[in-house]
C-alpha positions in Angstrom: 108.5 115.5 104.6 105.4 113.9 104.7 102.2 116.4 104.9 101.1 114.6 108.3 102.1 111.7 110.4 98.8 109.7 109.5 99.8 107.2 106.8 103.7 107.6 107.5 104.3 103.9 107.0 102.3 103.6 104.0 104.4 106.6 102.6 107.7 104.8 103.1 106.4 101.9 101.5 105.1 104.0 98.6 108.4 105.6 98.0 110.2 102.2 97.9 107.6 100.9 95.5 108.1 104.0 93.3 112.0 103.8 93.4 111.8 100.0 92.6 109.0 99.9 90.0 108.6 103.4 88.5 112.1 104.5 87.5 112.7 102.4 84.5 115.5 100.5 86.2 117.5 103.8 87.1 117.4 103.1 90.9 119.7 100.0 91.5 119.5 99.9 95.4 117.4 101.9 97.9 117.4 102.3 101.7 114.8 104.4 103.8 115.4 105.8 107.1 113.6 108.4 109.4 114.9 111.6 110.7 113.1 113.3 114.1 112.3 116.9 113.2 110.1 118.2 116.0 106.8 117.6 117.8 106.4 114.1 116.7 107.2 115.0 113.1 109.6 112.7 111.0 111.3 113.3 107.9 111.8 110.2 105.4 115.5 110.0 104.3 116.1 108.0 101.4 119.6 106.9 100.1 119.6 105.2 96.7 122.2 104.3 94.1 121.5 104.7 90.5 123.7 104.6 87.2 125.5 107.8 86.2 123.9 109.8 83.5 120.8 112.0 84.9 117.5 111.2 86.0 117.7 112.7 89.6 115.0 115.3 88.9 112.7 112.7 87.5 113.1 110.6 90.6 112.6 113.6 93.0 109.3 114.7 90.7 108.1 111.1 91.0 108.5 111.2 95.0 106.9 114.5 95.4 103.9 113.6 93.4 103.0 110.7 96.0 100.0 111.5 98.1 100.9 112.7 101.6 104.3 114.2 100.5 104.7 117.9 101.6 108.3 118.6 100.1 111.0 116.5 98.4 114.6 117.6 97.8 117.9 116.2 97.2 120.2 116.9 99.8 123.4 115.2 98.5 124.8 113.7 95.6 128.1 111.9 95.2 129.8 109.5 92.6 130.8 106.1 93.5 
């Protein structure tokens, strides 16, 4: 969730850049979508593919540390 909608598009790009460049190759592919919440607020939903073997908490922490991120959580995980 973003803290506010100002800079929403920049936050989406920052998340993609983080997943692509700051995860030591753990993330193989990523897709971002938006989910309407209420009163004009939107959540950023990220679906990514990574190799098995851990590192999910590290990725969640990197995303949560970005400016304008209010909260970050893993909602689902599955194996291919």
